[in-house]
C-alpha positions as CSV (number, residue, x, y, z in Angstrom):
1,M,-36.9,-99.3,-53.7
2,R,-40.1,-97.5,-52.9
3,A,-38.5,-96.1,-49.7
4,S,-35.6,-94.7,-51.7
5,L,-38.0,-93.1,-54.3
6,S,-40.1,-91.5,-51.6
7,R,-37.0,-89.9,-50.0
8,A,-35.6,-88.5,-53.1
9,P,-37.9,-85.4,-53.3
10,A,-37.1,-84.5,-49.7
11,R,-33.4,-84.7,-50.4
12,L,-33.7,-82.6,-53.5
13,L,-35.6,-79.9,-51.5
14,A,-32.9,-80.0,-48.8
15,L,-30.1,-79.7,-51.3
16,G,-32.0,-76.9,-53.1
17,F,-32.5,-75.0,-49.8
18,V,-28.8,-75.4,-48.9
19,G,-27.7,-74.2,-52.3
20,A,-30.0,-71.2,-52.2
21,L,-28.6,-70.3,-48.8
22,S,-25.0,-70.7,-50.1
23,L,-25.8,-68.4,-53.1
24,A,-27.3,-65.8,-50.7
25,R,-24.2,-65.8,-48.5
26,V,-21.9,-65.4,-51.5
27,A,-24.0,-62.6,-52.9
28,H,-24.1,-60.9,-49.6
29,A,-20.3,-61.2,-49.2
30,Q,-19.7,-59.7,-52.7
31,A,-22.2,-56.9,-52.3
32,P,-20.4,-53.5,-51.6
33,E,-20.8,-52.1,-48.2
34,P,-22.9,-48.9,-48.1
35,E,-20.8,-45.8,-47.6
36,P,-21.4,-44.2,-44.2
37,E,-23.3,-41.0,-44.4
38,P,-21.1,-37.9,-43.8
39,E,-21.5,-36.4,-40.4
40,P,-22.9,-32.9,-40.5
41,E,-20.3,-30.2,-40.0
42,L,-20.4,-28.3,-36.9
43,V,-20.6,-24.6,-37.6
44,H,-18.8,-22.6,-34.9
45,E,-20.4,-19.2,-34.6
46,P,-17.9,-16.5,-33.6
47,E,-18.1,-15.6,-29.9
48,L,-19.2,-12.1,-29.2
49,V,-16.5,-10.4,-27.2
50,H,-17.9,-7.6,-25.1
51,E,-15.3,-4.9,-25.0
52,P,-15.5,-2.5,-22.2
53,E,-16.9,0.8,-23.3
54,L,-14.5,3.7,-23.1
55,V,-15.8,6.3,-20.7
56,H,-14.4,9.8,-21.6
57,E,-14.3,11.7,-18.3
58,P,-14.9,15.4,-18.7
59,V,-11.9,17.6,-18.4
60,P,-11.9,19.2,-14.9
61,P,-12.2,22.9,-14.7
62,P,-8.9,24.8,-14.5
63,R,-9.2,25.6,-10.8
64,E,-9.5,21.9,-9.9
65,S,-6.5,21.0,-12.0
66,P,-3.8,23.6,-11.4
67,L,-1.2,21.6,-13.4
68,Y,-3.0,22.2,-16.6
69,G,-3.7,25.2,-18.7
70,P,-2.0,28.6,-19.0
71,P,-1.3,30.8,-16.0
72,Y,-4.3,32.6,-14.6
73,R,-2.6,36.0,-14.2
74,R,-5.5,37.6,-12.4
75,G,-7.1,37.5,-9.0
76,L,-6.1,37.8,-5.4
77,A,-2.4,37.0,-4.8
78,L,-0.1,36.4,-1.9
79,D,3.7,36.7,-2.2
80,V,6.7,36.1,0.0
81,A,10.4,36.9,-0.8
82,V,13.5,35.8,1.2
83,G,17.0,36.9,0.3
84,V,20.1,38.9,1.0
85,A,20.3,42.6,1.9
86,L,23.3,44.7,1.1
87,C,24.3,48.2,2.1
88,Q,24.4,51.0,-0.5
89,P,25.3,54.6,-0.2
90,A,22.5,57.0,0.4
91,L,21.4,59.6,-2.2
92,L,21.3,62.3,0.5
93,Y,24.1,63.6,2.7
94,A,26.8,61.5,0.9
95,G,26.2,58.4,3.0
96,T,28.8,55.7,2.5
97,C,29.2,51.9,3.0
98,G,32.8,51.0,4.0
99,R,35.4,50.7,6.6
100,R,36.4,53.9,8.5
101,A,38.4,54.8,11.6
102,G,39.3,51.2,12.5
103,G,35.7,50.0,12.0
104,V,34.5,46.9,10.2
105,G,33.4,46.7,6.6
106,P,29.8,46.2,5.5
107,S,28.4,42.8,5.5
108,P,25.1,41.3,4.1
109,G,22.0,40.5,6.1
110,L,18.5,39.1,5.7
111,A,15.9,40.6,3.3
112,L,12.2,39.8,3.7
113,R,9.0,40.7,2.0
114,L,5.5,39.7,2.8
115,G,2.6,41.0,0.7
116,G,-0.6,40.5,-1.0
117,G,-2.7,42.3,-3.6
118,W,-5.0,42.1,-6.6
119,R,-3.9,41.4,-10.1
120,F,-6.4,43.1,-12.3
121,N,-5.2,41.6,-15.6
122,P,-2.0,40.1,-17.0
123,N,-0.3,43.5,-17.1
124,W,-1.2,45.3,-13.8
125,Y,-0.8,44.3,-10.1
126,L,-1.5,46.5,-7.1
127,S,-0.2,45.3,-3.8
128,G,0.6,46.1,-0.2
129,A,3.7,44.7,1.6
130,W,5.8,44.8,4.7
131,V,9.6,44.7,3.9
132,R,12.7,44.4,6.0
133,Q,16.3,44.9,5.2
134,A,18.9,43.9,7.8
135,H,22.7,44.3,7.3
136,R,25.8,45.8,8.8
137,P,26.5,49.1,7.0
138,G,30.1,49.3,8.0
139,G,32.2,51.6,10.1
140,S,31.4,51.6,13.9
141,F,27.9,50.2,13.4
142,A,27.3,46.6,14.6
143,T,23.9,46.1,13.0
144,G,21.3,47.9,10.9
145,T,17.7,47.2,10.1
146,A,15.0,49.0,8.1
147,D,11.3,48.1,8.3
148,A,8.7,49.6,6.0
149,G,5.1,49.3,4.9
150,M,4.3,50.3,1.4
151,L,1.8,50.3,-1.5
152,A,3.2,49.2,-4.8
153,V,2.1,49.2,-8.4
154,R,3.6,46.8,-10.8
155,G,3.6,46.8,-14.6
156,I,4.0,43.3,-16.0
157,V,5.0,42.0,-19.4
158,P,4.3,38.3,-20.1
159,L,7.2,37.1,-22.2
160,A,6.7,34.9,-25.3
161,T,8.8,32.4,-27.1
162,R,10.2,32.9,-30.6
163,A,7.3,30.9,-31.9
164,G,4.9,33.4,-30.3
165,A,3.7,31.0,-27.6
166,D,3.4,31.9,-23.9
167,S,6.7,31.2,-22.1
168,R,5.1,31.3,-18.7
169,V,7.6,34.0,-17.6
170,D,6.6,37.5,-16.4
171,L,8.9,40.5,-16.3
172,G,7.7,43.1,-13.8
173,F,8.7,46.7,-13.0
174,E,7.5,47.8,-9.6
175,L,7.4,51.1,-7.7
176,G,6.6,51.1,-4.0
177,L,5.9,54.1,-1.8
178,G,5.5,54.0,1.9
179,W,6.8,54.8,5.4
180,S,10.0,53.3,6.8
181,Q,12.2,53.4,9.9
182,R,15.9,52.6,10.0
183,V,17.7,51.7,13.2
184,L,21.5,51.4,13.4
185,L,23.2,50.1,16.5
186,R,26.8,50.7,17.7
187,D,29.0,49.2,20.5
188,V,30.0,52.7,21.7
189,A,28.0,55.8,22.6
190,P,25.8,56.9,21.0
191,H,24.4,53.4,20.9
192,R,21.3,53.9,18.8
193,L,20.8,55.9,15.7
194,S,17.4,55.9,14.0
195,S,15.5,57.8,11.4
196,T,11.9,57.8,10.0
197,G,10.3,59.1,6.9
198,A,9.3,58.3,3.3
199,L,10.3,55.2,1.5
200,V,10.8,54.8,-2.3
201,R,11.4,51.2,-3.4
202,P,11.8,50.4,-7.1
203,A,12.2,46.8,-8.0
204,L,12.7,44.5,-11.0
205,I,10.8,41.2,-10.7
206,V,11.0,38.0,-12.8
207,D,8.4,35.3,-12.2
208,G,8.1,31.9,-13.8
209,W,4.8,30.0,-13.5
210,I,5.3,26.4,-12.5
211,L,1.6,25.8,-11.9
212,A,-1.4,27.7,-13.3
213,D,-1.7,29.6,-10.0
214,F,1.8,29.4,-8.5
215,S,5.1,31.0,-9.6
216,V,8.6,31.4,-8.3
217,G,11.1,34.0,-9.3
218,V,13.8,36.6,-8.4
219,E,13.4,40.1,-7.1
220,F,16.0,42.9,-7.3
221,A,15.1,45.9,-5.2
222,T,16.6,49.0,-3.8
223,Q,15.2,50.6,-0.6
224,L,15.7,54.4,-0.6
225,N,15.0,56.1,2.7
226,F,14.0,59.8,2.4
227,H,13.9,60.4,6.1
228,W,13.3,63.8,7.7
229,Q,13.5,62.9,11.4
230,H,16.7,61.5,12.9
231,C,17.4,60.4,16.5
232,V,20.6,59.8,18.4
233,D,19.6,57.6,21.4
234,D,16.6,59.6,22.8
235,V,17.3,62.9,21.2
236,C,15.4,63.5,17.9
237,E,15.8,66.4,15.4
238,A,14.4,67.2,12.0
239,A,16.9,66.8,9.2
240,P,19.4,68.0,8.6
241,G,20.5,67.9,12.2
242,A,23.7,69.3,13.7
243,W,25.4,65.9,13.4
244,V,24.7,65.3,9.7
245,A,28.2,66.2,8.7
246,S,29.9,64.6,11.7
247,E,31.3,61.2,12.2
248,L,27.8,59.7,12.4
249,D,27.0,60.4,8.8
250,R,27.1,56.7,8.1
251,R,23.5,56.5,9.3
252,W,22.6,57.8,5.8
253,V,22.6,54.5,4.1
254,D,20.1,52.7,2.0
255,G,19.7,49.0,1.2
256,F,19.7,46.8,-1.8
257,S,18.2,43.3,-1.8
258,I,18.3,40.2,-4.0
259,A,15.6,37.7,-3.0
260,L,14.0,34.5,-4.1
261,R,10.2,35.0,-4.3
262,M,7.1,32.8,-4.4
263,S,3.7,34.0,-5.4
264,G,0.3,32.3,-5.5
265,L,-3.1,33.2,-6.7
266,V,-5.6,32.4,-3.9
267,F,-8.8,33.4,-5.7
268,P,-8.2,33.3,-9.5
269,R,-10.7,35.0,-11.8
270,F,-11.5,33.4,-15.2
């Protein structure tokens, strides 16, 4: 009996400890779980995009970029013309171009011009040139050539569009004066007829500028030979000679040419 009483407090303590532990477990099970703390938001800063800087290159001067800008229209110029030469009757001694006495008719030949000069401003151009006209004048003549050296002055009118802008087209009226020699060859005696004297060469020229210092165009020119010395083979006589009104009057012919021309300014002035 005493043993049972002495063990009773120990059992009560054990039961109390177990009960307290059970209550603690129940309380822990029913307690709400703490909410997790929100994670801090990551702030994405915008990336700096380094755009390449635009480098504005300076506009090259006109001479270094001939494709840009208006025509220079002044400076040292060179020109060449290649085309067709035709026979035309002379103003003196009633020269003719045609078939006579079973001969052949006139036929065209080669026309050339090589020259250079100085264009003072858009309206005036002074030049020197060598010109040649080669064609068959007709009749008993087989061939005919005329070579000349001349000085020429040209008045130029730059044409404008309806809106008043520059059309890049020049209309020129030229007058050339110089010295020329014409030689006509035949298959029968006398074989060679020649004449020398003054040359008058009026021309109409149209140029279109495709670059600021280069143009192409067309030239219409007549070559008038005012010659005062005439030779039949090796016999020369001042005009009018004894044979002027004879069968050989066909030597009194001039030339007309239509040529494609190209002109370039070698040393433009600004």
